[in-house]
LUMLUMKE-618177 format. One record per residue (C-alpha): residue number from 1; residue in one letter; x, y, z. Coordinates in steps of 0.5 Angstrom, whole numbers, plus 500, padded with zeros to 3 digits. Layout:
residues N
     n   res    px    py    pz
   NUM     A     X     Y     Z
...
***
This chain:
residues 584
     n   res    px    py    pz
     1     M   483   674   301
     2     I   488   680   301
     3     M   482   685   304
     4     E   481   679   309
     5     E   488   679   312
     6     N   488   686   312
     7     N   482   686   316
     8     K   484   681   321
     9     F   491   684   322
    10     L   487   691   323
    11     D   482   687   328
    12     S   488   684   332
    13     L   491   691   333
    14     E   485   694   336
    15     H   484   688   340
    16     S   491   689   343
    17     Y   491   696   344
    18     K   484   696   348
    19     L   488   690   352
    20     I   494   695   354
    21     K   489   701   355
    22     S   484   697   360
    23     E   490   693   363
    24     M   496   697   364
    25     R   491   704   365
    26     L   496   708   360
    27     S   494   714   356
    28     T   492   713   348
    29     E   499   715   346
    30     A   503   710   351
    31     S   498   705   349
    32     I   500   705   342
    33     E   507   706   343
    34     E   508   699   347
    35     L   504   696   342
    36     C   509   699   337
    37     K   515   696   340
    38     V   512   689   340
    39     L   510   690   333
    40     L   518   692   331
    41     L   520   686   335
    42     K   515   682   330
    43     L   517   685   324
    44     C   525   685   325
    45     F   525   678   328
    46     E   521   675   322
    47     R   524   679   316
    48     K   531   677   319
    49     N   529   669   320
    50     N   524   669   315
    51     S   520   665   319
    52     R   514   667   323
    53     F   513   670   330
    54     L   511   663   334
    55     P   518   661   336
    56     F   519   668   339
    57     V   512   667   343
    58     D   514   660   345
    59     D   521   662   348
    60     L   517   668   352
    61     K   512   663   354
    62     A   517   658   357
    63     N   522   664   360
    64     T   522   666   367
    65     E   526   672   366
    66     P   522   679   367
    67     V   519   682   361
    68     S   524   688   361
    69     S   530   684   361
    70     F   527   679   356
    71     Y   525   684   351
    72     R   531   688   352
    73     R   535   682   350
    74     Y   531   681   343
    75     Y   531   688   342
    76     E   539   689   342
    77     T   539   683   338
    78     Y   534   685   332
    79     A   533   693   333
    80     S   538   696   337
    81     H   542   699   330
    82     L   535   702   327
    83     G   535   708   331
    84     F   529   708   335
    85     I   531   712   341
    86     G   527   711   348
    87     W   524   704   345
    88     E   530   700   349
    89     S   525   698   355
    90     Q   518   695   355
    91     M   513   697   360
    92     L   508   692   359
    93     S   506   686   365
    94     K   508   679   362
    95     D   501   677   361
    96     V   499   683   357
    97     F   506   682   353
    98     W   505   675   352
    99     R   497   675   350
   100     I   499   681   345
   101     C   505   677   342
   102     E   500   671   341
   103     G   495   675   338
   104     L   500   678   333
   105     S   503   672   331
   106     K   497   670   327
   107     S   500   675   321
   108     A   506   673   318
   109     F   510   679   315
   110     T   514   678   309
   111     D   517   683   303
   112     S   511   680   299
   113     N   505   682   304
   114     L   508   688   307
   115     S   504   693   304
   116     M   498   690   306
   117     Y   499   690   313
   118     G   502   697   312
   119     S   495   700   310
   120     A   492   696   316
   121     F   497   700   320
   122     S   496   706   317
   123     A   488   706   318
   124     F   490   704   325
   125     L   494   710   327
   126     Q   490   715   323
   127     K   484   712   327
   128     H   487   713   334
   129     Y   491   719   333
   130     A   487   723   328
   131     G   482   728   332
   132     Y   485   726   339
   133     L   492   729   337
   134     S   490   732   330
   135     E   496   736   329
   136     Y   500   729   328
   137     S   496   727   322
   138     T   495   729   315
   139     P   489   726   312
   140     E   491   721   306
   141     K   486   725   301
   142     L   490   732   302
   143     N   497   728   302
   144     S   495   725   295
   145     F   492   732   293
   146     I   499   736   295
   147     L   503   730   291
   148     E   499   730   285
   149     V   500   738   285
   150     L   508   737   285
   151     G   508   732   280
   152     Y   509   724   282
   153     D   514   724   276
   154     K   517   731   278
   155     I   519   730   285
   156     S   527   728   285
   157     N   528   729   293
   158     M   523   731   298
   159     V   523   733   306
   160     D   518   733   311
   161     P   520   737   316
   162     C   515   736   321
   163     C   513   729   319
   164     G   509   726   325
   165     L   506   719   323
   166     G   510   719   316
   167     G   504   719   312
   168     T   506   724   307
   169     L   513   720   306
   170     I   509   713   305
   171     E   505   716   300
   172     A   511   719   296
   173     A   515   713   297
   174     K   509   709   294
   175     K   508   713   288
   176     C   514   718   286
   177     K   520   716   282
   178     E   524   709   284
   179     N   530   713   286
   180     I   527   719   290
   181     V   531   721   296
   182     L   526   722   302
   183     K   527   725   309
   184     G   523   726   315
   185     F   524   730   321
   186     D   520   730   328
   187     I   522   734   334
   188     Y   518   728   338
   189     P   522   722   340
   190     R   515   718   340
   191     M   512   721   333
   192     A   519   720   330
   193     N   519   712   332
   194     T   512   711   330
   195     A   514   714   323
   196     K   520   710   323
   197     L   516   703   324
   198     H   510   706   319
   199     M   516   706   314
   200     M   518   699   315
   201     M   511   696   315
   202     Y   511   698   308
   203     G   518   696   307
   204     Y   522   702   307
   205     G   528   704   311
   206     P   527   707   318
   207     D   533   711   317
   208     I   528   716   312
   209     V   526   719   319
   210     E   530   722   324
   211     C   528   725   331
   212     A   531   732   330
   213     D   529   739   332
   214     I   529   742   325
   215     M   527   749   328
   216     N   534   749   331
   217     G   540   753   328
   218     A   544   747   329
   219     Q   541   743   323
   220     V   546   747   318
   221     C   547   740   315
   222     I   540   741   311
   223     I   540   748   309
   224     D   539   749   301
   225     Q   539   741   301
   226     F   532   739   298
   227     D   528   741   292
   228     Y   521   740   295
   229     I   518   741   302
   230     V   511   738   304
   231     A   510   740   311
   232     H   503   741   315
   233     L   505   746   320
   234     P   505   743   328
   235     Q   501   746   333
   236     T   505   752   336
   237     H   503   752   343
   238     Q   507   745   343
   239     A   512   746   338
   240     F   515   752   341
   241     S   515   750   349
   242     L   518   743   349
   243     A   523   741   354
   244     G   523   748   357
   245     R   526   751   350
   246     Q   524   758   348
   247     Y   525   761   341
   248     A   527   768   339
   249     F   520   771   337
   250     D   515   775   340
   251     K   510   770   343
   252     M   505   776   344
   253     L   504   776   337
   254     A   502   769   335
   255     R   503   770   327
   256     T   510   771   328
   257     Q   511   763   330
   258     E   508   761   324
   259     D   512   766   320
   260     F   518   763   324
   261     I   517   756   322
   262     I   516   758   315
   263     G   522   762   315
   264     Q   526   756   317
   265     L   523   751   312
   266     L   525   756   306
   267     K   532   755   309
   268     I   532   748   307
   269     L   530   749   300
   270     R   535   750   295
   271     P   534   756   290
   272     E   528   755   286
   273     G   525   750   291
   274     I   518   749   292
   275     A   514   748   298
   276     A   507   746   300
   277     I   505   748   307
   278     V   499   746   310
   279     V   497   752   315
   280     S   491   754   319
   281     D   485   759   316
   282     G   488   764   321
   283     Y   494   765   318
   284     L   491   767   311
   285     E   485   770   313
   286     A   485   773   320
   287     D   485   781   320
   288     K   491   780   325
   289     R   495   776   320
   290     Y   496   782   315
   291     E   503   783   316
   292     S   504   775   316
   293     R   501   775   309
   294     R   506   781   307
   295     W   512   777   310
   296     L   510   771   306
   297     Y   510   775   299
   298     E   516   779   301
   299     N   520   772   302
   300     A   518   767   297
   301     Q   514   767   291
   302     V   506   765   293
   303     I   504   761   287
   304     N   497   758   289
   305     I   493   758   296
   306     T   488   752   296
   307     K   482   752   301
   308     F   480   744   302
   309     E   474   746   306
   310     G   470   740   310
   311     L   475   735   310
   312     K   475   730   316
   313     Y   480   726   319
   314     E   478   719   319
   315     G   476   716   326
   316     G   476   724   328
   317     D   471   729   329
   318     N   476   735   326
   319     A   473   738   321
   320     R   477   745   320
   321     P   478   747   314
   322     Y   485   746   311
   323     N   489   751   307
   324     V   495   749   303
   325     V   500   754   300
   326     F   505   753   294
   327     L   511   757   295
   328     K   517   758   291
   329     K   524   760   294
   330     M   526   766   291
   331     R   532   771   292
   332     F   528   776   291
   333     P   520   778   291
   334     G   517   774   286
   335     S   511   776   281
   336     D   505   778   286
   337     V   500   774   281
   338     C   497   768   285
   339     S   492   763   283
   340     A   487   760   288
   341     A   483   754   288
   342     Y   477   752   293
   343     I   476   744   294
   344     G   470   742   297
   345     V   470   735   301
   346     N   465   732   297
   347     D   468   734   290
   348     G   470   728   286
   349     V   477   725   284
   350     D   476   728   277
   351     K   475   735   280
   352     I   481   734   285
   353     K   485   732   279
   354     E   483   737   275
   355     V   485   743   280
   356     A   491   739   282
   357     L   493   739   274
   358     S   492   747   274
   359     I   496   748   280
   360     K   502   744   277
   361     N   502   747   270
   362     D   502   754   274
   363     I   508   751   278
   364     Y   512   749   272
   365     G   510   754   267
   366     I   506   750   263
   367     P   500   753   259
   368     N   494   752   263
   369     Q   488   750   258
   370     N   483   749   264
   371     T   484   755   269
   372     K   477   758   268
   373     E   474   753   271
   374     A   479   750   276
   375     I   482   756   279
   376     R   482   764   280
   377     Y   488   769   279
   378     F   489   775   283
   379     R   494   780   285
   380     L   497   779   292
   381     M   498   786   294
   382     E   491   788   292
   383     Q   488   784   297
   384     R   487   786   304
   385     T   486   779   306
   386     W   487   773   303
   387     N   481   770   304
   388     I   479   765   299
   389     T   472   764   300
   390     L   471   771   299
   391     L   475   771   293
   392     F   471   766   290
   393     L   464   770   292
   394     Q   467   776   289
   395     E   469   772   283
   396     K   461   770   282
   397     M   460   778   281
   398     G   459   776   274
   399     N   463   779   268
   400     N   458   784   265
   401     Y   461   790   269
   402     P   467   792   272
   403     I   468   789   279
   404     V   470   795   284
   405     P   471   795   291
   406     L   467   800   296
   407     R   473   804   298
   408     A   473   807   291
   409     L   466   809   291
   410     M   465   812   298
   411     V   469   815   304
   412     H   467   814   312
   413     R   464   820   315
   414     R   464   821   323
   415     E   461   828   324
   416     R   460   828   332
   417     V   454   833   335
   418     E   453   836   342
   419     I   447   833   345
   420     Y   443   839   349
   421     D   438   836   354
   422     Y   432   840   352
   423     E   433   840   345
   424     E   429   835   340
   425     Y   433   830   336
   426     S   430   826   330
   427     Q   433   819   330
   428     L   433   813   325
   429     T   433   806   324
   430     V   435   801   318
   431     R   431   796   317
   432     N   434   789   315
   433     K   433   786   308
   434     G   434   792   304
   435     L   428   795   306
   436     G   430   802   307
   437     V   431   807   312
   438     E   426   810   316
   439     R   424   815   322
   440     R   425   812   329
   441     G   419   814   333
   442     E   418   821   335
   443     P   423   826   336
   444     V   426   826   343
   445     K   429   831   348
   446     G   436   830   348
   447     I   436   828   356
   448     N   432   822   354
   449     L   437   820   348
   450     S   442   814   349
   451     K   448   816   351
   452     D   451   813   345
   453     A   447   818   340
   454     K   453   822   338
   455     Y   453   822   330
   456     I   449   826   325
   457     A   447   823   319
   458     H   446   827   312
   459     R   441   826   306
   460     G   445   822   301
   461     Q   449   818   306
   462     L   450   810   306
   463     I   448   808   313
   464     V   450   801   315
   465     S   448   797   321
   466     S   455   795   324
   467     L   451   789   328
   468     E   446   787   322
   469     A   450   789   316
   470     S   450   781   313
   471     K   442   781   314
   472     G   441   787   309
   473     A   441   793   314
   474     I   443   798   309
   475     G   440   804   306
   476     I   441   811   304
   477     V   439   817   308
   478     P   433   820   305
   479     K   432   828   305
   480     E   427   828   310
   481     L   431   825   315
   482     D   437   829   314
   483     Y   441   831   321
   484     S   438   825   324
   485     V   442   823   330
   486     V   445   816   330
   487     T   449   812   335
   488     S   456   808   334
   489     N   452   802   332
   490     Y   451   805   325
   491     Y   457   807   320
   492     L   456   813   315
   493     F   459   814   308
   494     S   459   819   303
   495     I   458   817   296
   496     D   462   819   290
   497     S   456   821   286
   498     G   460   822   280
   499     R   461   814   280
   500     V   455   811   283
   501     D   448   812   283
   502     Y   445   813   290
   503     D   439   808   289
   504     Y   443   803   285
   505     L   448   803   291
   506     A   442   801   296
   507     L   439   796   291
   508     V   446   792   290
   509     M   448   792   297
   510     S   442   788   299
   511     T   443   783   294
   512     E   445   776   296
   513     P   452   776   293
   514     V   454   782   297
   515     L   451   780   303
   516     N   455   773   303
   517     Q   461   777   302
   518     M   459   781   309
   519     K   458   774   312
   520     V   465   771   310
   521     L   468   778   312
   522     N   464   778   319
   523     K   466   771   322
   524     H   466   772   329
   525     E   466   767   335
   526     Y   460   772   338
   527     A   454   773   335
   528     M   453   781   337
   529     A   460   782   334
   530     R   461   788   329
   531     I   463   788   322
   532     T   469   793   321
   533     I   469   799   317
   534     E   475   796   313
   535     K   471   790   312
   536     I   465   794   309
   537     L   470   798   304
   538     S   473   791   302
   539     V   467   789   299
   540     V   466   789   292
   541     I   460   790   287
   542     P   459   790   279
   543     L   459   797   277
   544     P   456   799   270
   545     D   456   806   267
   546     L   452   811   271
   547     D   446   811   265
   548     T   446   804   266
   549     Q   446   804   274
   550     R   440   809   273
   551     R   436   805   268
   552     L   437   799   272
   553     S   435   802   279
   554     K   429   806   276
   555     M   426   799   273
   556     M   427   796   280
   557     M   424   801   284
   558     K   418   801   280
   559     K   417   793   281
   560     V   419   795   289
   561     K   413   800   289
   562     K   408   795   286
   563     V   410   790   291
   564     Q   409   795   297
   565     N   403   798   294
   566     A   400   790   293
   567     Q   402   789   301
   568     E   399   795   303
   569     E   392   793   299
   570     L   393   786   302
   571     D   394   788   309
   572     L   388   793   308
   573     E   384   787   306
   574     Q   386   782   311
   575     K   384   787   316
   576     K   377   787   313
   577     F   377   780   313
   578     M   378   779   320
   579     K   373   784   322
   580     E   368   780   318
   581     V   369   774   321
   582     F   371   775   328
   583     G   368   782   329
   584     E   374   785   330
***
């Protein structure tokens, strides 16, 4: 019965929304806003009079005054004290207004059934705002995860400074302590009003939400006022150009926008307060954000970074990964040890709760019993990029041998060579799938070389194709190709032979765990983008002692040689077969 009523109300919302959009030719936002104004009157009327909306509908039908004055009269009677800035007037025609009121009158709002209708209203908002205006909606699964981490039993007061539709506040109000103090702010009047109504649809007070610009220094009344912040950072291109206002930051450096917001959010926290902030992949992974990550480390204690991969908004097409950063406000830089968690969209409730419990234990200093399976630990300042996907790939290197970054084993070399037109030069190429380095055609005169052929390769160097590295175009320059000429498409590295065996390095660099690291490091919009030298040097490999390296590579090379010989025999037999059958 409850589900049936819920679905009926959701259907009436959908019908009303489509009616407004088709008849009044309004945008998605404006159509939802006009519908919400009617819902506000219905909610206030029925709760104050303890009766259904029908008398209001009958009065509307019998009245001859314009809708605008009729609506204002009821608004001033029932809702003017609730702080809905800008909702004092109505844009709908009388016919559309009456038809919507009649349709909505079939459902009665009482204190006992508000949560049922509230959930239908939540589903309606999520469907139409998510994907279309994705910055305004945080998926319920993500809200639940964040509050599970912070602890429903722990949160005494909480603020959402960019509250949007108010979903996080409602989740906290439903499941946290009864005496929890909640506050939400949104810079957009339309969104703040919608969030206020959203709160009321669940039976909570509209005063929880305010329309305010918390980035403005005028909001000094909330400085150091809250123990918990949950925030989904807004899209900066809208948040920083509202009403012609510009904030003091370098707009040429996009990273500083999010730094500025997080800095303002930290001001709201009390000392030792905890923040859960939803940020983009770019903030934590992109090369250009290195200074942002350093700033974050120096201004707060970063407790955990969780990647929520593949989560989609209900009703929308948005499939971007979410990252949640859990911070503690510190007067001094905290520990540089951070935990990381990776949650896939198909992970079950039990897995997500296990991860949440592990992070919660980290936040509150509780001994962790299941950290090995749920989360990983790393030192922030040892990571050039906080790329959680990469971190978990590196964790899969195994525990048999120490894990070492390539920058500890080799150095980039670039030895230029002057090309003379009538001298001959050898060239080389690197085959994919770790199939080695080989001569590229016959030696050619300098006048016929590519203009980009300027560098000398020496035997024993590691050579990497900047365009095909993730496909295994990596190898060791053999002695017969010493002094070959290569273009800038190839990187050359001198190897520390006292720490790593040449054959072992060539073999391990073409394995799937290492190539996967390169794929993650080299995610680009363009197919022909190069992997950078710095990214190659940040790749890690297992490194046993030299004797073990030589034993493993010798054993592997024997097998490789067998396969090569077998392939040559197969090629020969295939040629014989073709000649026998086809006379070729």
